[in-house]
C-alpha positions as CSV (number, residue, x, y, z in Angstrom):
1,M,12.2,-7.6,18.7
2,R,8.8,-7.6,17.6
3,R,6.3,-10.1,15.8
4,A,9.4,-12.5,15.2
5,P,7.0,-15.3,15.1
6,A,4.8,-13.9,12.1
7,H,7.8,-11.9,10.2
8,A,10.3,-14.7,10.6
9,R,8.2,-17.2,8.2
10,P,10.3,-19.8,6.7
11,T,12.6,-18.5,3.9
12,A,13.3,-21.3,2.3
13,R,9.7,-21.8,0.6
14,P,9.5,-24.1,-2.6
15,V,10.3,-22.1,-5.4
16,L,9.2,-23.1,-9.3
17,K,12.0,-22.2,-11.4
18,A,11.0,-20.9,-15.2
19,V,13.1,-22.4,-17.7
20,L,13.9,-19.9,-20.3
21,L,14.7,-21.6,-23.5
22,M,15.3,-18.1,-25.3
23,A,14.1,-17.8,-28.5
24,A,15.0,-14.2,-29.6
25,L,17.3,-13.9,-26.7
26,T,20.2,-16.3,-25.4
27,A,20.6,-16.0,-22.0
28,A,23.3,-17.3,-20.0
29,P,24.3,-17.8,-16.0
30,T,25.3,-14.7,-14.4
31,S,27.8,-14.4,-11.3
32,A,26.3,-13.5,-7.6
33,Q,26.9,-9.8,-8.7
34,G,25.3,-9.9,-11.9
35,A,28.4,-8.6,-13.8
36,M,28.8,-10.9,-16.5
37,P,30.1,-9.0,-19.3
38,P,27.8,-8.5,-22.2
39,A,28.1,-10.6,-25.5
40,P,28.6,-9.3,-28.7
41,L,25.5,-8.0,-30.2
42,Q,24.1,-8.5,-33.6
43,A,22.7,-5.5,-35.6
44,F,18.4,-4.9,-35.1
45,T,17.5,-6.3,-38.1
46,T,13.8,-6.6,-36.7
47,L,12.4,-4.5,-34.2
48,A,8.5,-3.9,-34.3
49,L,5.7,-3.2,-31.6
50,T,3.2,-5.1,-31.8
51,G,-0.6,-5.6,-30.1
52,V,-1.2,-1.9,-30.2
53,P,-5.2,-1.7,-30.6
54,A,-6.7,0.9,-32.7
55,R,-8.8,2.6,-29.9
56,A,-8.9,2.1,-26.1
57,E,-10.6,3.4,-23.3
58,Q,-8.8,5.9,-20.8
59,F,-7.1,4.1,-18.0
60,T,-7.0,0.7,-19.7
61,L,-3.9,-1.3,-19.3
62,L,-2.0,-1.9,-22.7
63,D,0.3,-5.0,-22.8
64,L,2.4,-4.8,-25.8
65,R,5.0,-6.8,-27.3
66,V,8.2,-6.0,-28.5
67,N,9.9,-7.9,-31.6
68,I,13.4,-7.5,-31.7
69,S,16.3,-9.6,-33.1
70,L,18.5,-8.9,-30.0
71,R,21.0,-11.3,-28.3
72,A,21.8,-10.5,-24.7
73,T,23.3,-12.7,-21.8
74,N,20.9,-11.1,-19.3
75,P,17.6,-9.5,-20.4
76,Y,16.9,-7.9,-17.0
77,D,20.3,-6.2,-17.4
78,P,19.4,-2.6,-19.2
79,A,23.1,-2.2,-19.6
80,Q,23.1,-5.3,-21.9
81,A,19.8,-4.3,-23.7
82,D,18.0,-1.1,-23.3
83,L,14.2,-1.3,-24.5
84,N,11.9,1.7,-24.1
85,L,8.6,2.5,-25.5
86,I,8.3,6.2,-26.5
87,V,4.9,7.7,-25.9
88,T,3.9,11.0,-27.2
89,M,0.8,12.2,-25.4
90,P,-2.3,14.1,-27.2
91,A,-1.0,17.5,-25.9
92,G,2.6,16.7,-27.3
93,R,4.2,15.5,-24.2
94,T,6.5,12.6,-24.3
95,L,7.0,9.9,-22.2
96,R,10.1,6.9,-22.0
97,V,8.4,3.8,-20.5
98,P,11.0,1.0,-20.1
99,A,10.3,-2.4,-21.6
100,F,11.0,-5.6,-19.8
101,W,11.6,-9.3,-20.4
102,M,9.0,-11.8,-19.1
103,V,8.0,-15.2,-19.3
104,A,4.2,-15.9,-19.7
105,Y,2.4,-18.4,-17.4
106,G,-1.0,-20.4,-18.0
107,P,-3.7,-20.7,-15.6
108,D,-1.9,-24.1,-14.0
109,G,1.0,-21.8,-13.0
110,T,3.4,-23.7,-15.7
111,P,5.5,-21.5,-18.3
112,A,3.4,-20.8,-21.7
113,D,6.2,-19.4,-23.5
114,A,10.3,-18.8,-23.4
115,G,10.2,-15.5,-22.5
116,A,9.4,-12.1,-24.7
117,W,9.8,-8.4,-24.3
118,H,7.1,-6.4,-23.1
119,A,6.2,-2.9,-22.5
120,R,3.2,-2.0,-20.5
121,F,1.5,1.5,-20.9
122,T,-2.2,3.0,-19.3
123,P,-3.2,5.9,-21.1
124,T,-4.4,8.5,-18.9
125,E,-5.4,11.3,-21.1
126,T,-8.0,11.1,-24.2
127,G,-7.2,11.8,-27.6
128,T,-4.5,10.6,-30.2
129,Y,-1.3,9.1,-28.9
130,T,1.8,7.9,-31.0
131,L,3.9,4.8,-29.8
132,R,6.9,3.8,-30.9
133,V,9.7,1.6,-29.1
134,Q,13.6,2.5,-29.3
135,A,16.5,-0.2,-28.5
136,A,19.9,0.4,-27.6
137,N,23.1,-1.9,-27.0
138,P,26.6,-1.4,-25.2
139,Q,28.0,-0.8,-28.7
140,G,26.4,2.1,-29.4
141,R,23.7,0.7,-31.8
142,A,20.4,2.2,-31.8
143,A,16.9,1.3,-33.7
144,E,13.5,2.8,-33.6
145,S,10.3,1.0,-34.9
146,A,7.7,2.4,-36.9
147,A,5.3,4.8,-35.3
148,Q,1.9,3.5,-34.8
149,T,-1.3,5.7,-33.6
150,L,-3.5,5.0,-30.9
151,T,-7.5,6.6,-30.2
152,V,-8.0,6.8,-26.5
153,T,-11.7,7.5,-25.3
154,P,-13.5,8.7,-22.1
155,G,-13.9,5.8,-19.5
156,D,-15.6,5.3,-16.3
157,A,-12.5,3.7,-14.3
158,P,-11.3,5.6,-11.5
159,G,-7.6,5.8,-12.8
160,F,-4.5,6.3,-10.3
161,V,-4.4,7.7,-7.0
162,T,-2.0,10.4,-6.1
163,R,-2.1,12.8,-3.2
164,S,-4.9,15.4,-3.7
165,V,-4.1,18.7,-5.2
166,T,-6.6,20.7,-3.2
167,S,-6.1,18.8,0.1
168,P,-2.3,17.5,0.5
169,R,-3.0,15.6,3.4
170,T,-5.3,12.9,1.6
171,F,-5.6,11.1,-1.8
172,A,-7.5,11.4,-4.7
173,D,-7.9,9.5,-8.0
174,S,-7.8,10.5,-11.4
175,H,-11.0,12.4,-11.4
176,G,-10.5,14.5,-8.1
177,R,-12.3,12.1,-6.0
178,T,-11.2,11.6,-2.4
179,F,-9.6,8.2,-1.8
180,I,-9.6,6.4,1.4
181,P,-7.6,3.4,1.9
182,I,-9.4,0.7,3.6
183,G,-8.2,-2.5,4.6
184,P,-5.6,-4.3,6.4
185,N,-2.1,-6.2,5.3
186,I,-2.3,-8.9,3.5
187,A,1.3,-9.1,3.1
188,W,1.7,-13.0,1.6
189,S,0.1,-16.3,1.4
190,G,1.3,-19.2,3.2
191,G,-0.6,-21.6,1.2
192,D,-2.2,-21.7,-2.2
193,V,-1.3,-17.8,-3.5
194,L,-3.9,-17.1,-5.7
195,A,-7.0,-18.8,-4.0
196,D,-6.2,-17.1,-0.7
197,Y,-5.7,-13.6,-2.3
198,E,-9.2,-14.1,-4.5
199,R,-10.8,-15.1,-1.1
200,W,-9.3,-12.2,0.9
201,F,-9.9,-10.0,-1.6
202,D,-13.6,-11.1,-2.1
203,R,-14.2,-11.0,1.3
204,L,-12.5,-7.2,1.4
205,A,-14.3,-6.0,-1.4
206,E,-17.9,-7.4,-0.4
207,N,-17.5,-5.3,2.7
208,G,-16.5,-2.1,1.0
209,G,-12.6,-2.1,1.4
210,T,-10.3,-0.6,-1.0
211,Y,-6.8,-1.2,0.0
212,A,-3.8,-3.9,1.0
213,R,-0.7,-3.8,1.7
214,I,1.6,-6.2,0.6
215,W,5.4,-7.5,0.7
216,M,7.9,-8.4,-1.7
217,A,9.6,-10.5,0.7
218,S,12.0,-13.7,-0.2
219,W,9.4,-16.0,0.6
220,A,6.5,-14.1,-0.9
221,F,6.8,-12.3,-4.1
222,G,10.6,-11.2,-4.2
223,I,12.4,-11.8,-7.6
224,E,15.7,-11.7,-6.5
225,W,17.2,-13.7,-3.9
226,Q,19.7,-16.4,-2.9
227,D,18.3,-18.8,-5.8
228,T,18.8,-16.1,-8.3
229,G,21.9,-14.4,-7.3
230,L,21.9,-10.5,-8.1
231,G,20.6,-8.9,-11.4
232,D,18.9,-12.1,-13.1
233,Y,15.2,-12.8,-12.6
234,S,14.7,-15.7,-14.4
235,A,14.5,-18.0,-11.3
236,R,11.7,-16.0,-10.0
237,Q,9.7,-15.1,-13.3
238,R,6.9,-17.2,-11.6
239,Q,7.0,-15.1,-8.5
240,A,6.6,-11.9,-10.7
241,W,3.6,-13.5,-12.6
242,L,2.0,-14.3,-9.5
243,L,2.2,-10.9,-8.4
244,D,0.9,-9.6,-11.7
245,R,-2.0,-12.0,-10.9
246,V,-2.5,-10.3,-7.5
247,F,-2.6,-7.1,-8.9
248,Q,-5.3,-8.1,-11.6
249,L,-7.5,-9.6,-8.8
250,A,-6.9,-6.3,-6.9
251,Q,-8.2,-4.3,-9.8
252,A,-11.5,-6.3,-11.0
253,R,-12.6,-5.8,-7.2
254,G,-11.4,-2.1,-7.0
255,I,-8.7,-2.4,-4.4
256,R,-5.2,-0.7,-4.4
257,L,-1.9,-2.4,-3.0
258,E,0.6,-0.8,-1.4
259,L,3.6,-2.7,-2.5
260,C,6.5,-3.0,0.2
261,L,10.0,-3.6,-1.8
262,L,12.4,-4.1,1.1
263,N,11.3,-5.9,4.4
264,H,13.7,-5.1,7.3
265,G,14.8,-8.5,8.0
266,A,16.5,-9.1,4.7
267,F,19.1,-6.3,5.8
268,S,19.2,-6.8,9.3
269,E,21.5,-9.0,11.2
270,T,19.3,-8.6,14.7
271,T,15.6,-8.7,13.7
272,N,13.8,-11.5,11.6
273,S,17.5,-11.7,10.4
274,E,17.6,-13.2,6.3
275,W,21.1,-11.5,6.0
276,N,22.7,-14.9,6.0
277,D,20.7,-15.8,2.6
278,N,20.7,-12.3,1.1
279,P,22.7,-12.3,-2.2
280,Y,24.1,-9.0,-1.5
281,N,26.2,-10.4,1.4
282,A,29.7,-10.8,0.4
283,A,29.2,-14.6,1.9
284,N,27.1,-15.3,-0.7
285,G,29.3,-13.5,-3.6
286,G,27.6,-10.2,-3.3
287,P,29.2,-7.2,-2.9
288,L,28.7,-6.0,0.6
289,A,30.5,-7.1,3.9
290,T,27.8,-5.6,5.9
291,P,24.0,-4.9,5.7
292,A,24.5,-1.2,6.4
293,E,26.8,-0.5,3.4
294,F,23.6,-1.0,0.8
295,A,23.1,2.3,1.2
296,T,26.1,3.3,0.3
297,D,27.9,0.8,-1.9
298,A,28.2,2.0,-5.6
299,R,27.8,-1.4,-6.9
300,A,24.8,-2.2,-4.6
301,R,23.0,0.6,-5.9
302,T,23.4,-0.1,-9.3
303,L,22.3,-3.4,-9.0
304,F,19.1,-2.3,-6.9
305,R,18.5,0.5,-9.3
306,Q,18.3,-2.5,-12.1
307,R,15.5,-4.3,-9.9
308,V,13.9,-0.7,-9.5
309,R,13.9,-0.6,-13.0
310,Y,12.2,-3.8,-13.9
311,L,9.6,-3.0,-11.1
312,A,8.7,0.0,-12.5
313,A,8.5,-1.6,-16.0
314,R,6.3,-4.3,-15.0
315,Y,3.8,-3.1,-12.6
316,A,3.7,0.8,-12.6
317,A,0.8,0.5,-15.4
318,Y,-1.6,-1.1,-13.1
319,T,-4.2,1.3,-11.6
320,S,-4.6,-1.2,-8.8
321,L,-0.9,-0.6,-7.6
322,F,-1.5,2.5,-4.8
323,A,2.0,3.4,-3.6
324,W,5.6,2.3,-3.9
325,E,7.2,1.6,-0.2
326,W,10.7,1.3,-0.1
327,W,11.4,-0.5,3.5
328,N,9.3,-1.9,6.1
329,E,10.6,-0.5,9.6
330,E,14.2,0.2,8.2
331,N,15.1,1.5,11.9
332,F,15.4,-2.7,12.1
333,T,18.5,-2.5,10.0
334,P,21.6,-0.9,10.4
335,I,21.6,1.7,8.3
336,S,21.8,5.0,9.9
337,E,19.6,7.9,8.9
338,A,22.3,9.8,7.7
339,D,22.9,7.5,5.1
340,L,19.3,6.4,4.3
341,R,17.8,9.7,3.4
342,P,20.4,10.3,0.6
343,W,19.8,7.1,-0.6
344,M,15.9,7.7,-0.4
345,T,16.2,10.9,-2.6
346,D,18.6,9.3,-5.1
347,M,16.2,6.2,-5.3
348,S,12.8,8.1,-5.1
349,A,14.0,10.2,-7.8
350,Y,15.0,7.4,-10.2
351,L,11.8,5.5,-9.4
352,R,9.7,8.7,-10.4
353,G,11.5,8.7,-13.5
354,L,10.6,5.3,-14.7
355,D,6.7,5.8,-13.4
356,P,4.6,8.4,-15.5
357,Y,1.4,7.7,-13.4
358,G,2.8,9.5,-10.3
359,H,2.2,6.8,-7.7
360,P,3.0,7.9,-4.4
361,V,6.0,6.9,-2.7
362,T,6.6,6.4,1.2
363,S,8.7,3.7,3.8
364,S,8.0,3.1,7.0
365,F,9.7,2.5,10.9
366,S,8.6,0.5,13.9
367,G,6.6,3.7,15.4
368,G,7.5,6.5,12.7
369,G,6.2,9.4,14.2
370,S,9.0,11.5,14.9
371,S,11.2,10.5,11.9
372,G,12.8,13.6,10.1
373,L,12.4,11.5,6.6
374,W,8.9,12.5,6.2
375,R,9.4,16.2,5.5
376,D,11.8,15.0,2.8
377,A,10.8,15.4,-0.7
378,S,11.8,11.8,-1.4
379,V,8.6,10.7,0.3
380,D,4.9,11.7,-0.6
381,F,3.2,10.5,2.6
382,A,4.1,9.2,6.1
383,Q,3.1,6.0,8.0
384,A,3.1,4.9,11.4
385,H,3.6,1.3,12.8
386,L,1.5,0.8,16.2
387,Y,1.3,-2.6,18.2
388,T,0.1,-1.6,22.0
389,A,-2.4,-3.5,24.4
390,R,-3.2,0.5,25.7
391,D,-6.2,2.4,25.1
392,L,-5.9,2.9,21.5
393,P,-7.4,6.5,21.1
394,L,-5.4,7.9,23.7
395,E,-2.2,6.3,21.9
396,L,-3.6,7.3,18.6
397,L,-3.8,11.2,19.6
398,S,-0.4,11.1,20.6
399,L,0.8,9.5,18.0
400,A,-1.1,12.0,15.3
401,R,0.6,15.0,17.6
402,Q,3.8,13.7,16.7
403,F,3.2,13.8,12.6
404,Q,1.6,17.1,13.3
405,E,5.3,18.3,13.8
406,S,6.9,15.9,11.5
407,A,4.8,15.5,8.5
408,P,2.6,18.8,8.7
409,D,1.9,18.8,5.0
410,R,1.4,15.1,4.0
411,P,-1.1,12.3,4.3
412,V,-0.3,9.8,7.4
413,L,-1.5,6.3,7.4
414,L,-1.4,3.9,10.2
415,A,0.0,1.3,8.0
416,E,0.1,-1.6,10.7
417,L,-1.5,-2.0,14.0
418,G,-2.1,-4.6,16.4
419,Y,-2.9,-5.5,20.2
420,S,0.2,-7.5,20.2
421,A,3.4,-7.7,18.3
422,G,3.5,-11.5,18.9
423,G,-0.1,-12.1,18.0
424,G,-2.8,-13.9,20.1
425,G,-4.2,-12.2,23.4
426,D,-7.6,-12.0,24.6
427,P,-10.1,-12.4,21.9
428,L,-12.9,-9.8,23.1
429,L,-9.8,-7.0,23.7
430,E,-8.4,-7.5,20.3
431,R,-11.7,-7.4,18.7
432,I,-12.5,-3.9,20.3
433,H,-8.8,-2.8,19.7
434,F,-9.5,-3.9,15.8
435,H,-12.6,-2.2,15.6
436,T,-11.2,1.1,17.5
437,G,-8.3,1.2,15.2
438,L,-10.7,1.3,12.2
439,W,-12.9,4.5,13.5
440,A,-10.6,6.6,15.7
441,P,-7.6,7.2,13.2
442,L,-9.8,9.1,10.6
443,F,-11.2,11.4,13.4
444,L,-7.6,12.3,14.6
445,G,-6.2,13.1,11.4
446,F,-5.0,10.0,9.6
447,A,-5.5,9.9,5.7
448,G,-7.7,6.4,6.5
449,P,-8.2,3.9,9.0
450,G,-6.0,1.3,11.0
451,S,-4.5,-1.4,8.8
452,Y,-4.4,-4.4,11.1
453,W,-1.4,-6.7,10.8
454,W,-3.2,-10.1,11.5
455,W,-4.7,-10.5,8.3
456,D,-4.3,-14.8,8.4
457,T,-4.4,-15.2,12.2
458,L,-7.5,-12.8,13.2
459,I,-9.1,-11.3,10.6
460,D,-10.0,-14.1,8.0
461,P,-10.1,-17.1,10.8
462,Q,-12.7,-15.0,12.9
463,N,-14.2,-13.5,9.7
464,L,-13.9,-10.1,10.9
465,W,-14.3,-8.7,7.1
466,A,-17.8,-7.5,8.0
467,E,-16.1,-5.0,10.4
468,Y,-15.4,-2.8,7.4
469,A,-18.7,-2.7,5.8
470,P,-20.1,-0.2,8.6
471,L,-16.8,2.3,8.1
472,A,-17.4,2.1,4.4
473,A,-21.0,2.6,4.4
474,F,-20.7,5.7,6.5
475,L,-17.9,7.3,4.4
476,K,-19.5,6.7,1.5
477,D,-19.7,10.0,-0.4
478,A,-18.5,12.0,2.9
479,S,-16.6,15.0,1.7
480,T,-13.6,14.0,4.1
481,A,-10.7,16.1,1.8
482,S,-12.6,19.4,3.6
483,M,-12.6,17.9,7.2
484,R,-9.8,18.6,9.9
485,P,-9.9,17.2,13.1
486,V,-11.3,19.6,15.8
487,T,-11.7,19.8,19.6
488,A,-15.4,18.9,20.9
489,Q,-17.4,18.1,23.6
490,S,-19.4,14.9,24.7
491,G,-21.0,16.3,28.0
492,S,-20.5,13.0,29.4
493,P,-17.4,12.0,31.6
494,D,-17.6,8.5,30.3
495,V,-17.7,9.3,26.9
496,T,-15.2,10.3,24.5
497,A,-16.1,12.4,21.1
498,R,-13.8,12.9,18.1
499,V,-14.9,15.4,15.2
500,L,-14.1,16.2,11.9
501,R,-15.4,19.1,10.4
502,S,-15.1,21.5,7.7
503,G,-17.1,25.1,7.7
504,T,-20.5,23.6,6.4
505,Q,-20.0,19.4,7.5
506,A,-19.1,17.5,10.4
507,M,-18.8,13.8,11.5
508,A,-18.2,12.8,14.9
509,W,-17.4,9.5,16.4
510,L,-18.6,9.0,20.4
511,V,-17.2,5.9,22.6
512,S,-17.6,4.8,25.9
513,D,-15.1,4.7,28.1
514,R,-16.1,1.0,28.9
515,Y,-15.7,0.1,25.3
516,S,-11.8,-0.4,25.7
517,A,-9.3,-2.8,27.0
518,S,-8.8,-0.9,30.2
519,G,-12.6,-0.2,30.5
520,V,-13.4,-4.1,30.0
521,Q,-10.6,-5.0,32.7
522,R,-11.9,-2.4,35.2
523,A,-15.1,-3.8,34.9
524,Q,-13.9,-7.5,35.5
525,T,-11.7,-6.3,38.4
526,D,-14.8,-4.4,39.9
527,A,-17.1,-7.6,39.6
528,L,-14.2,-9.6,41.4
529,L,-14.2,-7.2,44.2
530,D,-18.0,-7.5,44.7
531,G,-18.5,-11.0,44.2
532,T,-20.5,-10.9,41.0
533,Y,-17.6,-12.0,38.4
534,R,-18.1,-15.4,37.0
535,E,-15.2,-16.7,34.4
536,G,-16.4,-16.6,30.9
537,D,-19.3,-14.0,31.7
538,P,-19.3,-11.4,28.5
539,P,-18.6,-8.3,29.5
540,V,-21.6,-5.8,29.8
541,F,-21.6,-2.5,28.4
542,P,-23.6,-0.1,30.3
543,E,-26.1,2.3,28.2
544,R,-24.9,5.9,27.6
545,R,-26.2,9.2,26.7
546,A,-24.2,12.3,25.6
547,T,-24.7,15.9,24.2
548,L,-22.3,16.7,21.4
549,T,-21.4,20.0,21.0
550,I,-19.4,21.1,17.9
551,R,-18.2,24.5,17.2
552,G,-17.0,26.5,14.0
553,L,-20.0,25.4,11.6
554,R,-21.3,28.1,9.9
555,D,-24.9,29.1,11.3
556,G,-27.8,27.6,9.3
557,P,-29.9,24.2,9.0
558,Y,-28.5,21.1,8.7
559,M,-29.6,17.3,9.0
560,A,-28.2,15.0,11.5
561,R,-28.2,11.6,10.8
562,W,-26.9,8.9,13.6
563,F,-25.5,5.5,12.8
564,D,-24.6,2.6,14.8
565,P,-20.6,1.5,14.0
566,Q,-21.2,-1.9,15.2
567,T,-24.3,-3.0,13.1
568,G,-23.9,-0.3,9.7
569,A,-27.2,0.6,10.5
570,W,-28.5,4.5,10.0
571,L,-30.3,5.3,12.8
572,A,-32.6,8.5,13.6
573,A,-32.0,11.4,11.1
574,R,-33.2,14.8,12.8
575,P,-33.0,18.3,11.2
576,V,-30.9,20.8,13.6
577,T,-29.6,24.5,13.2
578,A,-26.4,25.7,14.2
579,S,-26.5,29.2,15.7
580,G,-23.7,31.6,17.3
581,G,-21.4,28.8,15.3
582,V,-22.3,26.3,17.8
583,L,-24.4,22.7,17.2
584,T,-25.5,20.9,20.1
585,L,-26.9,17.3,19.2
586,P,-28.4,15.0,22.3
587,T,-26.9,11.5,21.3
588,P,-29.6,8.5,21.2
589,T,-29.1,5.9,23.9
590,F,-25.6,3.3,23.0
591,T,-23.6,1.1,24.6
592,R,-20.2,0.6,22.7
593,D,-19.8,3.5,20.3
594,L,-22.1,5.7,17.9
595,A,-21.1,8.1,15.1
596,V,-23.0,11.1,13.2
597,R,-23.0,12.9,9.8
598,V,-24.0,16.5,9.9
599,D,-24.7,17.9,6.4
600,P,-26.9,21.2,5.1
601,R,-30.1,20.8,4.4
């Protein structure tokens, strides 16, 4: 069991329930299974798509309204009301984008309307689009609105992030520019949600951050729990609105969000368990006698697919959505891998059919390096979670080797990292761990730096946001997509060198053996033995020099620019020459770690 104090946050959070007065749609309570039969429906005397602009820039989210004279008992159930935006792209391809029912909220967090149908769409191509809406009901009645045209002009927005077409172990935006996810987990807020996320995102963006991972947990942004029953999200429209606002805050700051849909505790009876409060539990009127049945029970699949449809309809159009994550640490649930993999295949195919933007799909385990899931088509990238007080570069090297076998053709992210699974520990050692976790993973083949877990007890309270700025500055405009980790020599027994290299470019990170948890502890032990140790003394990091040797570069002239990862300062820049495929670089003097970029002259 791990991180229980953090993940087992109170699950009975105050919930402000939205009251749906249903002007165009009359809602009635549903059973816990969401199984109330549909009420008789009237003919569609009104069906119109409103809010379509004449012109819009590429990658601008359009939030359109659907006016329809439709009555249903549960607007969140597509079996009762199936509305879809039909988009004809400039090149002739047709997209079917699900519409959804939502309650709008004002700036003060109170309902601003009684609810309405919306359809969200973000145009990815320039040219002329045709938009119309189709509606159907269980009685077989169908209707289609008048078509409207939209002209989309070029824009500067980076668009969506997907796996790179040219370098499948990395990510790229819609313009082909490499995307490196730099940032921590910011899974939830325990206080003023919007004020917290605005502050966190401001600090992250100010320091070059581009990424955060958030959870749809029951106490955070979950839209379906014991206070809603199953299949009816009316009681949690405020949570859905808060998640909208978080996506908007992130989008305004250039931050992409990985959205975790299921946390392990909801379907675990042993680890951070919330099963007793889960509406899928038969004890609460749900369809499951045990949480293991979630992946195999037909009724549970239908109900969860309904939730997936709603989430895709409401959030897929945000360019600030980086990726969908099915599970956080699924191995802490009783669902076997034999049952998980067909469930993932089915759910991922269904989600991709609802998401026209190609957001990457993933999942996660505690550890995760050896999972067979990473070779399945149901996931686009792999993830690792690592909590260890051991020397991080060695632990990461072992993990990277596992992923070379289990996910040879996919990006890999270190999606959770911590010095301790329970939080706390020596502040100095944890800070070293945090810094090392930012720099080491990229040089070992991960698609981004490590995403630290303790955002609310370490990063924010100790104002470690500035640690992201040096890494972001070092990576700016670097062609990392074409680089691969290679072996290198530091020429010094107490300095380790990690190198990324293509044929004509290289980046290296060198670290002193003293700048590690074991190095600090050894120095303290030596000081105790020779009688020079005094409690509270800061550690001393001796000066180091090394000679970095990089092999495999094309012969010719290069510029080597040294960089201080601690301060973010560029140091000496020196012209150098590779000969015989070898480049040798004497380093400046350093005490902790050092980095260098080698580019053609």
